[in-house]
N, C-alpha and C positions, 0 to 999 in steps of 0.2 A: 301580170295581167295579160291575158291573151288578146288577140286581135278583135274577137267578137265583143269582149267586155269593154275594150277601149272604144269601139264603134258605138256600142249601146250607150256608154257614158257620154260620148260627144253628142249623140242624137238627143239624149235626155237634156243635157245642158243647153243645146240649141233650142229645143222646144220650150224650156223654161225662159230663156232669153226672149224668144218671140212672144210668149205669153205676157211677160213683164212689159215689153214694149207696146203691146196692144191694150194695156190697162188704161182707162181714162185718167187724165191728170186730176189730182185732188182739187176740188173747188177751193178757191180762196176763202178765207175766214171772213164772213160778213161783219163780225164784231171788231176786227182789227182796225179799220179806219175810224170807228167811233172813239177809240182810245186816244185819238189826237186831242179831244176836248179836255182831257184830264189836266187839272192844274189851275194856275192863276193867269188871268188875262187882263190887260189894260185896254179899255175901249176909248178911242179918241174919235169923238164925233166930228163931222165936217164943220159944224158951226164953231168958229174960232173962240167965241166967248165961253164955250162950254168947258167945264172941268172934266178930265178923264174919269171914267167909271172903272171900278175894279170888279171883275167877274171871277168868282171862284167856282170851279166845277169839281165835285166829288163823284167820280164815275165808277161803276162796277157792273159786272155781268152777274146776274142772279138766275142762272138757268137759261131759259129761252129769251128772257128780257135783258136788255142793257139799259141802265138808267144813269142820269146825271142829276144830282141834287145841286142846284145853283144858289149861290149867294151873290147879291149885288150890293157893293159897298158895305159888306159886313152883315147884311140882313138877308134872311131867307127869301128867295125869289120864286123858285119853281122846282118841281121834280119833272124832268123830261124823260119819258119812257120810250124806248125804241124796240120795235119788234121786226126782225128781218122777215121779208116776204118773198125774196127771190131776186130776180134780175129785172132791171129797168128796161125800157124799150131800146136804150142805147147799149145795153149789155153791162151796165154798171150795177151797183147794188140798189135794191128798193126796200123801203121800210115803211111801217105804219108808226106814227108818233102820237103821243098823248101827253098833254101838259097838265099837271096838277099844281094848284096854287096853295100857298100856306094858309090862306083864309078859309080853306075847305069849301070854296064855292064849287058848283058843279062844273066839271071840265067840259070844254066844247068837244065836238065829235073828233074822232081820230083824224089826224092829218097824214101827210105823206112826206117822205124824204127820198130823193133820188140822188145818188152819188154817181157822177160821170167824171172820172179823173179828179182834177183839182176843184171842180165845181159841184157844190152841194146845193140842191134846191128843196127847201121845205115849202109845202103848200097846204093850205087849210081854208075852210070856210068859216068866216066870222059872222056872228049874228049881230046886226045893228038894228035893234028894235024888231020890226017885222021883216027887214031886208037882210038877205044873205050877201056878204061881200067876200070875194075871193082875194086871199092874201098869199104872199109868198116872201120868204127870206132867202136871198141868194148869197151864198158864201163862196168866195173864191180864195182857196188856199194858195198864197204866194209861195210858201214853204211851210214846214211843220210848225213854225213859230209866228207866222203872220197871216192874217185873214182880212180880206176886204169884204164887208157885207152890206147889202142893201135890203131894206124892208120896203116891199112894194105892194100896191093895191091895184086890182083890176078896175079900170075906169069905164071901159066898154068891152065889147066882146073880144078885142085883140090887143088893147093897149095897157101896159103896166106903168103905173106912175110911182116913182120913188118917193117914199115918205120920209126916209131917214137913211143915212149911210154912215159907216164908221170903219175905222181901221182897228184891228185887234192885234195886240202883240203879247206873246207869252212872256210872263215875268219869270226870270230864272231864280 
């Protein structure tokens, strides 16, 4: 190989390296965090007299949708559908969510899920007669096998009141 060929090859390799370095990093997979729900979970409510509940999630991606069919204490409970919509205001993942119940009742409007690190906030509007009530479920993942959650209701324009809280632990 002569000097010109070596120089041309080095320049070509250098140009390819610069092009590769300038490519944007691949966006993280918005479906990956949702896979954490898969499996059996024991729910321990804050009320000491309560018996723990068993929640089973059967989750799958079916194209653009991700869904989890849930069983509570061995009975069908809900089908939760997730649709990724992009990034949240904090830079985390944002989704639309829809809950279908096994009694075939009409689902409420689409809700939202925002994932910001270990904190996941589901928010939706619940119809109570003629009144709309803002609700949210705040999940804090302590690790992949432990979740603390609080079900909250908006009581005025700025205050969330906790209706229920629980610890969830993945069963092995």
